[in-house]
N, C-alpha and C positions, 0 to 999 in steps of 0.2 A: 437775492440769491447768490450773487457773486461774493458778497461779503461773508455769507455763511460758508461757502466753499473755501474761500481763502482762510478763514479763521479755523476751519476744521482740518485743513491740510497742514497748517502751521502749528497746530496743537500736537504735543507728543503722543496723545492718545490716538489721534487720527493716523499718525505715522505707524504706530504699533499695529493698528487694525489693518492697514495696507500691507504691512510686512507679513502678518499672519495670513491674509488672503492670498498673497503671492506664494507663501510657503505651502499652503493647502493646495494651490493649483499645481505646484511642482510635484508634491507627493502624490496627488491624484493622477497626474500624467505618468509618473514612474510606476505606480501600482497598476494602472490600466495597461501599460506596455508589458509589464511582468506577467499579469494574469492572462493576457491574451496571446502570450507566446505559445507557439505550437508544441514546443518541448514540454512546457509546463502543463499544457492540456493533455498531452499523451501520458504524462506521469500521474497527474491527479484528476484527469477528466473522467467521464462516465465509463469509457472503455479503456481505462488505464492499464498499462502493462504491469506495473508494480502491484496494484491491488488485485488484479486478476491472478497473478502468480501467488500472492499471499492467500487468497481465497482457496485456490486449488490445493496449496500445501496444508492449510488448516483442515479442509475437507478430507484429504487423504490421511492425515495423522489422526483425525477423529475416528475415521472408519477403521483404520488398520493398526493404530497404536504405534506407528513408526513414522519417521520423517521422510518426506518425499525427496528423493535424490534429484538434484537439479538436471542431471543428464537424462532422466527418465521422462518419457512422454506421458503426460497426464492421462490422456484418453486410453492408452494401452495399459497404464498402471491401474486404472479403475475398472477395466473390463477384462476379466478372466474367469475361468471355470472354478467354482468353489469345491467341486468334487475331486480335484487333484491336490497334490501337496505343493504346488508351485506358487501359491499366493504368498504375499509378503508377511501376512500375519503368522503363517505357519513355518515357512521355509526361507532361510536367508541364503540366497544363491551365491553371494560373495564368499561366505565361509563354508558353505556346503552343509550347514547344520540346521536343525530345527530349533525353534525358540522354546519348545516344550520338552519335557522329559518324561520318561516312563521307567517302571521298575525293570530290573534285569530278568527277573523270573516272573512267570505268570502268577497273578493273584489266586489265592485259594478260593474254592467255591463253598 
């Protein structure tokens, strides 16, 4: 057994195998430390802040055809009365104009 171990360690193939095993151990420990970092988990985890804001922005733009402004609260932006002209699809509060247009005169009957 001792002769087998000595011949394997003195062989260049055995040295390469040991180096690859050590390299794999180092890369595994770096990966484990990186993926278990709390900042990484808060960014990419199940309740990540990045993907939550991305989801909310996509839902808002799909529903209203406009981009969600970052200073706007998502809950208040998604809940308003549709029977007024104050929703984002119809009225732009920053410019004070509607996104739609009408004729100047009433259409004939």
